[in-house]
Structures are given as C-alpha cells and as structure tokens.
matplotlib code that plots the C-alpha trace (Angstrom):
import matplotlib.pyplot as plt

x = [-18.9, -22.0, -25.3, -28.3, -31.9, -35.6, -38.1, -38.7, -35.2, -34.2, -31.1, -30.0, -26.8, -23.8, -20.8, -17.1, -15.1, -11.8, -8.3, -8.1, -6.1, -8.5, -6.8, -8.2, -9.4, -11.4, -15.5, -16.6, -18.8, -19.4, -19.1, -21.0, -19.4, -21.9, -25.6, -27.4, -31.4, -32.0, -31.0, -34.0, -34.8, -34.5, -34.4, -32.0, -33.3, -30.7, -31.1, -32.9, -31.2, -32.9, -29.8, -27.2, -24.2, -23.4, -22.1, -18.5, -19.9, -22.2, -24.3, -26.8, -24.2, -22.5, -25.4, -26.1, -23.1, -22.8, -26.1, -25.0, -21.9, -23.7, -24.6, -28.5, -30.0, -30.3, -30.0, -31.8, -29.7, -31.2, -31.7, -34.3, -36.4, -39.5, -39.6, -37.0, -39.0, -37.1, -39.7, -42.3, -45.1, -44.0, -43.8, -46.0, -45.9, -47.0, -44.3, -41.8, -44.4, -44.0, -40.0, -40.6, -38.8, -39.4, -37.8, -37.5, -35.0, -35.5, -34.0, -33.2, -29.5, -29.9, -26.8, -26.7, -23.8, -24.1, -22.8, -20.9, -23.3, -25.0, -28.5, -29.7, -32.9, -34.6, -37.1, -37.1, -40.2, -41.9, -43.0, -45.9, -47.3, -47.1, -45.3, -42.8, -39.8, -37.6, -37.3, -34.6, -32.5, -28.7, -26.1, -22.4, -19.2, -18.5, -15.0, -17.5, -20.0, -19.2, -19.5, -22.7, -23.4, -22.3, -24.2, -27.3, -26.2, -26.2, -29.7, -31.1, -29.6, -30.5, -34.3, -34.5, -32.7, -32.3, -28.5, -26.3, -24.9, -20.8, -20.4, -18.7, -16.3, -13.0, -10.1, -6.3, -4.0, -0.2, 1.0, 4.9, 5.8, 8.9, 11.8, 15.8, 16.8, 13.9, 11.0, 8.6, 6.1, 3.4, 0.5, -2.5, -6.3, -9.4, -13.0, -14.8, -14.9, -11.4, -11.8, -10.1, -7.1, -4.7, -0.7, 0.0, 3.5, 6.4, 9.1, 11.8, 11.3, 8.7, 5.4, 2.2, -0.5, -2.2, -5.3, -7.6, -8.6, -12.0, -12.4, -11.2, -8.8, -5.5, -3.6, -1.2, 0.9, 4.6, 7.3, 10.8, 12.5, 15.6, 15.9, 14.1, 10.5, 8.6, 5.1, 4.0, 0.7, -0.4, -3.0, -4.9, -5.6, -2.2, 0.3, 1.9, 3.0, 5.6, 7.0, 5.3, 7.0, 10.4, 11.7, 14.5, 13.3, 10.0, 7.3, 4.4, 1.0, -0.8, -4.8, -6.3, -8.6, -12.2, -11.8, -9.0, -6.5, -4.6, -3.0, -2.8, 0.5, 3.2, 6.5, 9.8, 11.8, 11.4, 12.7, 9.7, 7.2, 4.4, 0.9, 1.1, -1.3, 0.1, -1.3, -1.3, -1.1, 1.9, 3.6, 4.2, 3.4, 1.8, 2.6, -0.3, 0.8, 3.7, 4.6, 7.9, 5.8, 4.9, 1.9, 0.7, -1.7, -3.5, -7.9, -9.7, -13.3, -15.9, -16.6, -12.8, -12.8, -11.2, -8.8, -8.1, -4.6, -2.5, -0.3, 1.5, 1.9, 0.2, 2.9, 0.8, -0.9, -4.4, -6.2, -6.5, -9.0, -8.0, -9.2, -7.2, -7.8, -5.5, -6.1, -5.0, -5.8, -8.7, -7.9, -10.9, -9.8, -9.0, -9.7, -6.4, -3.1, -3.2, -5.6, -4.1, -5.4, -8.6, -11.3, -13.8, -17.5, -18.6, -21.5, -18.5, -20.3, -18.2, -14.3, -13.2, -9.8, -7.6, -7.7, -5.0, -7.0, -5.8, -2.8, -5.3, -5.9, -9.7, -11.7, -12.9, -15.2, -15.6, -19.1, -17.9, -20.7, -20.9, -17.3, -18.6, -16.2, -17.2, -15.1, -16.8, -16.6, -15.3, -13.7, -10.0, -7.8, -4.0, -4.1, -5.6, -9.3, -11.0, -14.2, -16.8, -18.0, -21.6, -21.0, -22.1, -19.0, -15.7, -12.6, -9.8, -6.9, -6.9, -4.8, -7.3, -8.9, -6.9, -7.4, -4.1, -4.3, -7.9, -10.1, -12.6, -15.7, -17.7, -21.2, -20.1, -22.4, -20.7, -23.8, -22.3, -19.0, -18.2, -14.6, -14.1, -12.7, -10.2, -6.7, -3.3, -0.2, 1.2, -1.5, -1.9, -3.0, -6.6, -8.3, -11.9, -12.2, -15.2, -18.4, -18.5, -20.4]
y = [-39.4, -37.7, -39.5, -37.1, -39.0, -37.2, -38.1, -40.9, -42.4, -42.1, -41.2, -37.8, -36.7, -38.5, -35.9, -36.8, -35.2, -33.9, -34.4, -31.5, -31.2, -29.8, -27.2, -25.4, -21.5, -19.1, -19.7, -18.8, -15.0, -13.1, -9.4, -7.0, -3.8, -1.6, -2.2, -3.4, -2.8, -5.2, -8.2, -10.8, -11.4, -15.1, -17.1, -19.8, -21.8, -23.5, -26.9, -29.3, -32.5, -36.2, -37.5, -36.9, -36.7, -33.2, -32.4, -31.8, -28.9, -25.7, -26.9, -24.0, -21.4, -22.7, -22.2, -19.0, -17.7, -19.0, -17.1, -14.0, -14.2, -14.2, -10.6, -11.4, -12.5, -11.3, -13.2, -13.0, -13.5, -16.7, -14.5, -12.2, -15.3, -15.9, -19.4, -22.0, -24.7, -28.2, -29.2, -27.8, -28.8, -26.7, -23.4, -20.6, -18.6, -15.5, -15.2, -14.8, -12.5, -10.4, -10.4, -9.5, -13.1, -14.1, -17.2, -19.3, -23.0, -25.3, -28.8, -31.5, -33.2, -36.7, -39.6, -43.2, -44.7, -47.7, -46.0, -43.1, -40.6, -37.9, -36.7, -34.2, -33.5, -29.9, -27.8, -24.6, -22.3, -19.5, -17.4, -15.2, -17.9, -20.4, -23.0, -25.3, -24.6, -27.3, -30.6, -33.3, -35.6, -36.0, -38.2, -37.2, -38.5, -36.1, -35.0, -34.3, -32.4, -28.6, -30.3, -31.0, -27.9, -26.0, -28.6, -27.3, -23.9, -24.4, -25.6, -22.8, -19.9, -21.3, -22.0, -19.0, -16.7, -19.0, -18.4, -21.6, -20.8, -20.9, -22.7, -25.7, -24.0, -23.6, -20.9, -21.1, -18.5, -17.8, -17.0, -15.6, -16.2, -15.7, -12.9, -13.2, -16.4, -18.1, -17.1, -19.5, -19.3, -22.1, -22.3, -22.9, -24.5, -24.2, -24.3, -21.2, -19.8, -19.8, -23.2, -26.8, -25.5, -27.8, -26.8, -27.9, -26.9, -25.1, -23.4, -20.7, -18.9, -16.9, -18.7, -16.7, -16.6, -19.7, -20.3, -23.2, -25.6, -25.4, -29.0, -28.0, -30.8, -28.9, -25.7, -23.8, -21.0, -19.5, -20.5, -19.3, -22.4, -22.9, -18.9, -18.6, -17.8, -20.9, -21.9, -25.7, -27.6, -29.4, -32.2, -30.5, -34.3, -35.6, -33.3, -34.4, -31.8, -30.9, -27.6, -26.3, -23.0, -22.4, -20.1, -17.5, -14.5, -13.8, -17.0, -15.4, -14.8, -18.0, -18.0, -21.3, -20.9, -21.5, -25.1, -26.2, -26.8, -23.9, -21.4, -17.6, -16.3, -13.5, -14.4, -12.0, -14.9, -12.6, -9.7, -7.6, -8.9, -10.1, -12.1, -15.6, -18.7, -21.9, -24.8, -27.8, -30.3, -29.3, -26.7, -24.4, -21.0, -18.8, -14.8, -12.6, -9.0, -7.5, -4.3, -2.7, -2.3, -4.4, -6.6, -8.8, -10.5, -11.6, -12.5, -15.2, -13.7, -16.1, -17.3, -17.7, -15.3, -12.4, -11.6, -8.8, -7.7, -4.6, -2.8, 0.3, 1.7, 5.3, 5.8, 4.4, 0.9, 0.5, -2.4, -3.1, -5.7, -7.6, -11.0, -14.1, -14.5, -11.3, -8.0, -4.4, -4.3, -1.5, 0.5, 0.3, 1.9, 6.1, 7.4, 7.8, 7.0, 3.1, 0.4, -3.1, -6.8, -7.4, -10.2, -10.8, -11.2, -14.6, -12.9, -11.1, -7.6, -6.1, -6.7, -5.9, -4.5, -3.1, 1.3, 3.9, 7.0, 9.3, 6.9, 4.0, 1.0, 0.2, -2.4, -1.0, -2.1, -1.0, -2.2, -3.1, -2.4, 1.7, 2.0, 3.3, 3.1, 2.9, 2.5, 0.3, 2.9, 1.6, -1.6, -1.3, -3.7, -5.1, -7.9, -9.0, -9.7, -13.1, -13.4, -15.8, -18.3, -17.7, -13.7, -12.2, -11.8, -10.6, -11.3, -9.7, -9.1, -6.4, -4.6, -1.6, -1.0, -3.5, -6.5, -7.5, -10.8, -10.3, -11.8, -9.7, -10.0, -7.9, -7.7, -6.6, -3.9, -2.7, -2.7, -5.1, -6.1, -8.7, -10.1, -13.5, -14.1, -16.1, -14.5, -16.2, -14.2, -12.9, -14.0, -12.9, -13.6, -15.6, -17.7, -18.9, -22.0, -22.9, -24.6, -27.9, -30.1]
z = [-17.7, -16.5, -17.0, -17.7, -18.1, -18.0, -15.2, -17.2, -17.2, -20.8, -21.6, -23.0, -22.9, -22.2, -21.3, -21.3, -18.7, -19.9, -17.9, -14.9, -12.1, -9.6, -7.1, -4.2, -4.3, -2.9, -3.5, -6.9, -5.9, -9.7, -8.6, -10.9, -11.4, -13.7, -13.3, -16.4, -16.3, -19.2, -16.9, -16.7, -12.7, -11.8, -8.4, -8.3, -4.8, -2.4, -3.7, -1.0, 0.0, 1.0, 2.4, 5.3, 2.9, 2.1, -1.4, -2.2, -4.3, -4.1, -7.4, -6.7, -6.0, -9.2, -11.5, -9.6, -10.6, -13.9, -14.8, -13.6, -15.9, -18.6, -18.4, -19.6, -15.9, -12.5, -9.5, -6.3, -3.1, -1.2, 1.7, 0.0, -1.1, 1.0, 0.7, -0.5, -2.6, -3.7, -6.3, -8.4, -6.0, -3.2, -5.2, -3.9, -7.2, -5.6, -3.4, -6.7, -8.4, -5.0, -5.5, -9.2, -10.3, -13.9, -13.7, -10.7, -10.5, -7.9, -7.2, -4.9, -4.7, -3.2, -2.8, -4.2, -1.8, -3.3, -7.2, -5.2, -7.4, -6.7, -8.5, -9.3, -9.7, -11.1, -12.4, -14.4, -14.4, -15.5, -12.8, -14.6, -16.7, -13.8, -16.5, -16.0, -19.0, -18.2, -15.7, -15.7, -14.0, -14.2, -12.0, -11.3, -9.4, -6.8, -9.0, -11.7, -9.8, -11.5, -15.0, -14.2, -12.7, -16.0, -18.2, -16.0, -16.4, -20.2, -20.4, -18.3, -20.1, -24.1, -22.6, -21.6, -24.3, -27.0, -27.2, -26.2, -22.7, -22.7, -19.3, -20.6, -22.2, -21.5, -21.0, -21.8, -20.3, -19.1, -16.1, -15.1, -11.3, -9.9, -11.0, -11.8, -12.6, -10.8, -13.4, -14.4, -17.3, -17.4, -19.8, -18.2, -19.0, -16.9, -16.4, -17.6, -13.7, -13.6, -11.3, -12.1, -13.7, -15.1, -16.0, -19.7, -20.0, -17.8, -19.0, -17.6, -21.0, -22.2, -23.5, -25.2, -27.4, -26.8, -29.2, -29.6, -32.5, -33.2, -31.8, -28.2, -28.5, -29.3, -28.5, -30.4, -28.7, -28.9, -26.9, -26.3, -25.5, -26.8, -26.7, -30.2, -30.4, -32.4, -32.9, -31.2, -31.1, -28.0, -27.6, -24.2, -23.1, -23.7, -23.6, -27.0, -28.8, -31.7, -33.1, -36.0, -37.2, -36.3, -38.9, -38.8, -36.9, -35.8, -35.4, -33.7, -33.2, -34.0, -35.2, -36.0, -38.7, -38.4, -40.6, -38.2, -41.7, -41.6, -39.0, -39.5, -37.9, -38.8, -39.6, -40.8, -42.3, -45.4, -44.0, -42.5, -39.9, -42.3, -42.2, -43.4, -43.7, -43.5, -44.4, -41.1, -43.4, -45.4, -43.1, -45.8, -45.3, -48.1, -47.2, -47.5, -46.5, -47.7, -46.3, -44.5, -41.4, -38.5, -39.3, -36.9, -34.5, -37.2, -37.0, -38.6, -39.8, -38.7, -42.5, -42.7, -45.9, -44.3, -41.2, -39.7, -38.3, -36.1, -38.7, -38.2, -41.4, -40.9, -38.3, -35.0, -34.1, -36.1, -37.3, -40.8, -42.5, -45.6, -47.6, -47.7, -51.3, -51.9, -52.6, -50.8, -47.3, -45.8, -42.6, -39.7, -37.1, -37.0, -33.4, -31.5, -32.1, -30.6, -31.8, -31.7, -31.5, -33.3, -32.6, -34.7, -33.1, -34.1, -36.4, -38.3, -38.1, -35.6, -34.5, -30.7, -30.3, -27.6, -27.9, -25.8, -24.3, -21.9, -20.7, -20.0, -22.5, -23.1, -24.6, -28.5, -31.5, -34.8, -36.7, -40.1, -42.2, -41.1, -39.7, -36.8, -33.5, -30.1, -26.8, -23.9, -20.8, -17.8, -19.4, -18.4, -19.7, -19.9, -22.1, -25.0, -25.1, -25.9, -27.3, -25.9, -28.6, -28.1, -29.1, -25.9, -24.0, -24.1, -21.3, -20.9, -18.1, -15.9, -12.8, -12.3, -9.2, -6.9, -9.0, -9.6, -11.9, -12.3, -15.7, -15.9, -18.3, -20.2, -22.2, -25.6, -25.4, -22.1, -20.1, -17.4, -15.7, -14.0, -12.3, -11.6, -8.1, -9.1, -9.3, -11.2, -10.5, -13.5, -15.9, -19.5, -23.0, -22.0, -24.7, -24.7, -26.2, -28.8, -27.6, -27.4, -30.1]

ax = plt.figure().add_subplot(projection="3d")
ax.plot(x, y, z, "-o")
ax.set_aspect("equal")
plt.show()
C-alpha cells in the first residue's frame, strides 16, 4: 500500500495496489503530434534528493509525461529551466514568469532505509499569484513508485483543471503474436501509460472485445476457445473466470452496464444478429433489436437509459440509438458509407465512432442534440476507440506513419494527439477502465 500524509503527518489516503507484473520497456516519453494553443504552461522541476540512493523510477518524469498526455498542460523541458529549486522556499518566481509558466511543481525524494520506503515531498505553486496550491508528503515502497507518481499527477491535474485525473486508471487490450500454428492471443491489463502490463489469459484462439466492470475488478470478453465464440467474465486480481454466454451462433461485443448489473451483447441465437440485454444474476437475455440486418457493437449511455449500436440496415454500417425500454431506433450518422463502433462521451451528449473516408479510418463524433457530425482531423485509426473516464481523451490503436502496434490518444476536440511509445505486437481492442473510487 501507499501511505499519504500531509505536512503535519496526518494520514490522508491509503491506496491499495493491484497485483501487477512489471516488465521492461523504453523510458516513457509522450510525443505531441498536434499543437494545442489552449494548453496551460507548467514546469515540473526535476526532484531533488537528500540521499545517495537513486529511486528506481523517475518520479518527476512520470508526472511530467502524465500531465502532458492530459492534453490540457504544456510541460517545460528541464533543459530550458533557469533554476532547479527543490522546495517552495527556493523558488524565484521571476524565473518562471520570464519563461511564461503558469504553474511550477517542486519536490524532494528521501529514502527511509529502515522501512525500505521512498518519501516524496512536493509542492505546487501558481506562478502569477505566488501561491501554494498543493503541498504534501507521500511514501511508497520501491515497487509502488509508479503508482505514487500517478496519484500525484491526479492531485495536480484536478487542482489545476477541476476535472478528475485518469492517471491511476488501467487499460485492457488484446495482443496477437506468431503465425500459422504458433499464433498466441493474450488478454492484458496495464497502467494508463502502457507500463507494468500483466497477462490475464493466453490462448491459441482469438480473444476479442474486453470491457471493464464499473468497479474495475472484472473484465468481460469474447473467447473462441473450443472453436466457438463465447462471452467470459474474469476477476482481474485472481484470474477466476466463467463462461456466461455460449448460445448457438454468435456471442459477441459485451458492454457492461453503468450500474454493473447487466450486459449488452450481440447474439444470433434466434436467427439474425441482434442486441440483447442480459442480467448478470440470471444470465437470461432479453432481445432489444429485431431486424434481419446485422446489429452489433452496443454501447450504453452513461445513465443506462439508451444504447448506441452499429447496423447495416440502411445498406452499409451506420450508427443508431435506441431506448433500452423499447421503441424504434434512430439513425445518427449519414455522412459516408461506413460509420461503426460507437462509444458515448461521459456526459451522454456526444457519440464517438470510427468513420471511413478516402480509404482511411478516422475518429468521428456526432452531437446528439443537433445531429452535427465531425471528423477529428489526423486521427488515423485501426482499432475500436476507448473513451477516457473523465471525458477528455479518446484512446485507439494506430499503425499509421510506421507506428506499428502503437496506442495513440487524442483530445476530444481533436486539438492534440499523443503517441504512447510502449509497443505491443498485434495490439487490438483497447478498453479504458473507470475511475477508481
């Protein structure tokens, strides 16, 4: 666990670390591929050290990369800094005003040899007001330092923007490696930056469409083990799993309800591929759509009252929306001949989806009130998108520009894009976990 204390030594927060397997990757550097003038300038000063033992993780570097990935903050490179204060008492605010910085974070890392824990003291300042916005001490074991850095990033981001941070959320995704008889599919989870990935399931048959439970403790997904598609439910921490949908025909595209009590999924047990709602206590499916065309990829609205889905009933794939309680579906997309895989934004006012134009698959969005459709320029996409739980970012897989097997993030307004440098061969179907409680 990580013990967080304020300056007076009062216990503030206890964070339990999920079991994770740490693996080696290249150092995390977020690459900004599109400019964003609205980003607030901020300096994360390299942390000082009052001991001779170097921390096994670059805490200020992780925080710097986290905040860059948010799309709302523009980080100053350490090489451009005029001074390197380690505490608020050492800050000369004129240095940071000259550099045009709005915020500055300083800190110091100490090591408690007796307890084998690192202690981070950090302070966040508003440069123009010369005001301390945050100040705290936090301790962590060596293996927990990345979790500590993500926690500090969350505190800073929420204090500056008023929006919850997403840096201690997790990703789930599938990888495919090998060829011929040596193909292996892996279901993995990782930190939000792609680090500390952990394999939950290996199979020689395809694994598809992972989705998180609202409490982040479980995943549902499709597995073809045994040669037929079935939906499985698995506990992340223990690996305990069971099959919950193995009907005749298609069992696919599970999406966990906001209240955690049911799934939307696509079944063909009654003939055509339609959307069903299945209560998790009874595992009895109830049919929601009824059409001879293919109806798939359901996505719950945040309030659980409606769902969006993909259907080719118009002759080509387009996005539709329908009430869970019944009624006729409403078509949402009309531009082009291909729109698929809808996901709601957390406010329920906009739906994001994959749009094909000029032979490329791009990220599109439609406003539910006005019906206005837009395409986020430059966001070339190869796999289904996943929405950040705070509504500010969309994650997807891209192979564009030589970035094979890359995870890319874009802000929802399309003003900034970032490529995470961690590569996973054959990566597909990313899913972003909810915020932790």
